[in-house]
C-alpha positions in Angstrom: 2.4 -4.8 35.6 5.3 -7.0 35.6 4.7 -10.6 36.9 7.5 -12.8 38.4 7.5 -16.7 37.9 10.0 -19.4 38.2 9.9 -22.2 35.7 10.5 -25.8 36.6 13.9 -26.5 35.0 15.3 -29.8 35.7 19.1 -29.5 34.9 21.8 -31.7 35.6 21.1 -35.0 37.5 17.7 -33.5 38.6 19.0 -30.2 39.9 16.6 -27.5 39.7 17.9 -24.4 37.8 17.1 -21.3 39.7 15.7 -18.9 37.5 13.1 -16.0 37.2 10.7 -15.2 34.2 9.8 -11.8 34.2 6.7 -11.1 32.2 3.6 -8.8 31.5 0.0 -9.7 32.0 -0.5 -9.8 28.2 1.5 -12.5 26.7 4.6 -11.6 24.5 5.9 -13.4 21.4 9.4 -12.1 22.4 11.4 -13.9 24.7 14.9 -13.0 26.0 17.1 -15.4 28.0 19.7 -14.0 30.1 22.8 -16.1 31.2 24.7 -14.1 33.7 28.6 -14.0 34.5 30.3 -15.6 37.7 29.6 -13.5 40.5 27.7 -10.9 38.5 24.0 -11.8 38.6 21.4 -10.7 36.6 20.1 -8.2 39.1 23.7 -6.2 38.8 23.6 -2.9 36.9 24.4 -4.0 33.3 22.0 -6.9 33.2 19.6 -5.2 35.4 19.2 -2.5 32.6 19.3 -4.9 29.9 16.4 -6.7 31.4 14.5 -3.3 31.9 15.0 -2.2 28.3 13.5 -5.7 27.0 10.7 -5.5 29.3 9.9 -1.8 28.3 10.3 -3.2 24.6 7.7 -5.5 25.2 9.7 -8.7 25.8 9.4 -11.3 28.3 12.7 -12.0 30.1 13.9 -15.2 31.6 17.1 -15.0 33.8 19.2 -17.7 35.2 20.0 -17.5 38.8 22.2 -20.2 39.8 25.9 -19.6 40.7 28.3 -21.9 38.9 31.5 -21.1 40.7 33.7 -23.8 40.3 31.5 -25.9 38.0 31.2 -24.0 34.8 33.6 -26.3 33.0 31.9 -29.4 33.9 28.5 -31.4 32.5 26.4 -29.7 35.0 26.7 -26.3 33.6 26.3 -27.3 29.9 23.2 -29.6 30.7 21.8 -26.8 32.6 22.1 -24.5 29.7 20.2 -26.8 27.5 17.5 -27.5 30.0 17.0 -23.7 30.3 16.6 -23.2 26.6 14.2 -26.4 26.1 12.2 -25.4 29.1 11.7 -21.8 28.2 10.4 -23.1 24.7 8.0 -25.5 26.4 6.4 -23.1 28.8 6.8 -19.8 26.7 6.3 -20.4 23.1 8.0 -17.5 21.0 8.5 -16.2 17.6 11.3 -13.9 18.4 14.0 -15.0 20.6 17.1 -13.2 22.0 19.9 -14.9 23.9 22.3 -12.7 26.2 25.3 -13.9 27.8 27.7 -12.1 29.9 31.5 -13.4 30.1 30.8 -16.8 31.5 27.3 -16.5 30.0 28.7 -16.2 26.7 30.0 -20.0 26.9 26.4 -20.8 27.5 25.3 -18.8 24.4 28.2 -20.3 22.4 27.2 -23.7 23.2 23.5 -23.1 22.1 25.0 -21.5 18.8 27.3 -24.5 18.3 24.6 -27.1 18.7 22.3 -25.4 16.4 19.7 -25.3 18.9 18.3 -21.7 18.3 15.9 -20.9 15.5 17.3 -19.3 12.6 16.1 -15.7 13.2 17.4 -15.6 16.6 19.6 -13.0 17.8 22.6 -13.1 20.5 24.3 -10.5 22.5 27.7 -11.2 23.5 29.0 -9.1 26.7 32.5 -9.3 27.4 33.0 -12.6 25.8 36.2 -14.1 27.2 38.7 -14.4 24.1 40.8 -16.9 25.9 38.2 -19.4 25.7 38.7 -21.3 22.6 35.3 -22.6 22.0 33.7 -18.8 22.4 36.1 -17.4 19.9 35.7 -20.0 17.2 31.9 -19.9 17.7 31.8 -16.1 17.3 34.1 -16.1 14.1 31.6 -18.7 12.5 28.3 -17.5 14.0 25.6 -17.0 11.5 23.0 -15.2 13.8 22.6 -11.7 14.0 24.9 -10.9 17.0 25.9 -7.7 19.1 29.4 -8.1 20.6 30.3 -5.2 23.5 33.3 -5.2 25.7 35.4 -2.8 27.6 39.1 -2.0 26.5 40.3 -2.0 30.2 43.0 -2.9 31.4 44.7 -2.0 28.1 44.1 1.6 28.3 44.6 2.0 32.1 47.8 3.8 33.1 48.4 1.7 36.1 48.3 -1.6 34.3 51.9 -3.3 33.7 53.2 -3.8 30.1 52.5 -7.5 30.4 48.8 -7.3 31.0 48.7 -4.1 28.7 50.2 -6.6 25.8 47.4 -9.3 26.7 44.8 -6.8 26.6 45.7 -5.5 23.4 45.8 -9.0 21.8 42.1 -9.5 23.1 41.2 -6.2 21.6 42.5 -7.1 18.2 40.7 -10.4 18.5 37.5 -8.7 19.1 38.0 -6.2 16.5 38.6 -8.9 14.0 35.3 -10.4 14.6 33.9 -7.3 12.6 34.9 -9.4 9.3 31.9 -11.5 10.1 29.1 -9.4 8.3 26.5 -10.9 11.1 28.6 -9.2 13.8 28.1 -5.7 15.2 31.1 -5.2 17.7 31.4 -2.3 19.9 34.3 -1.7 22.4 33.8 0.9 25.3 37.2 2.7 25.8 38.4 2.7 29.4 35.6 0.2 30.6 36.0 -3.0 32.5 34.0 -6.1 31.9 31.1 -4.4 33.6 31.3 -1.7 31.3 32.2 0.6 34.3 35.3 2.5 35.4 36.4 1.8 38.7 36.1 5.1 40.9 34.4 7.2 38.5 30.7 6.8 38.8 29.7 9.6 36.4 31.7 8.0 33.8 30.3 4.6 34.5 26.6 5.9 34.2 27.6 7.4 30.8 29.0 4.2 29.7 25.8 2.5 30.9 23.6 4.8 29.2 25.7 4.1 25.8 25.4 0.5 26.0 21.6 0.9 26.6 21.1 2.9 23.4 23.4 0.6 21.5 21.3 -2.3 22.7 18.0 -0.8 21.8 19.3 0.2 18.3 20.4 -3.5 17.9 17.4 -4.9 18.9 15.3 -2.3 17.1 13.2 -1.4 20.1 10.8 1.4 20.0 13.1 3.6 22.1 10.6 6.7 22.0 7.9 4.6 23.5 10.1 3.3 26.5 11.4 6.6 27.5 14.9 6.6 26.0 15.9 10.1 25.1 18.6 10.6 22.5 
């Protein structure tokens, strides 16, 4: 049985950060913290199955449920990030920590990595990191935490995209591929997928992309895939 709780996370200027802690009845020593994207909540498909995989693999999962539209560049966002991490450790002691960020959420992960707030053995999953955000790119290049970076190649591979957008996407792709020079990084680009690892108008292809991502994540986290019902 999965139990749902909300932790009392006091964020910026006393703001209560909305969150959900998913946990089993038996306590787990593995905690995953999920920072979602702007307008892509933790209940959306990619993050939903990320959470379900972690839960099936024995982890407890804390998701941040606040919407930071128009505020992610200011102090509120970063102070909330710190509050989430510190409160999680206070209420849920752990031996293993996995931090997962998607797009905007990777800015949160990058901030924690730069501030050296994570334990040495922590692992980080970066989903569609914005390569136009200098703080994220520099953090990825220097990151010494074991990391998985996943992103789609869209719009660069899409035939309807103009030359300017195609060139920009090509540069972003090259930036991500270059991260493979960091021996702590596993980098995987999903051809023809967007930032949500989907392909618009092609639901069966999108399901295949999601399935491939879940297998990749299970391998990276070394979760017992047979016991959680993943078929190779």
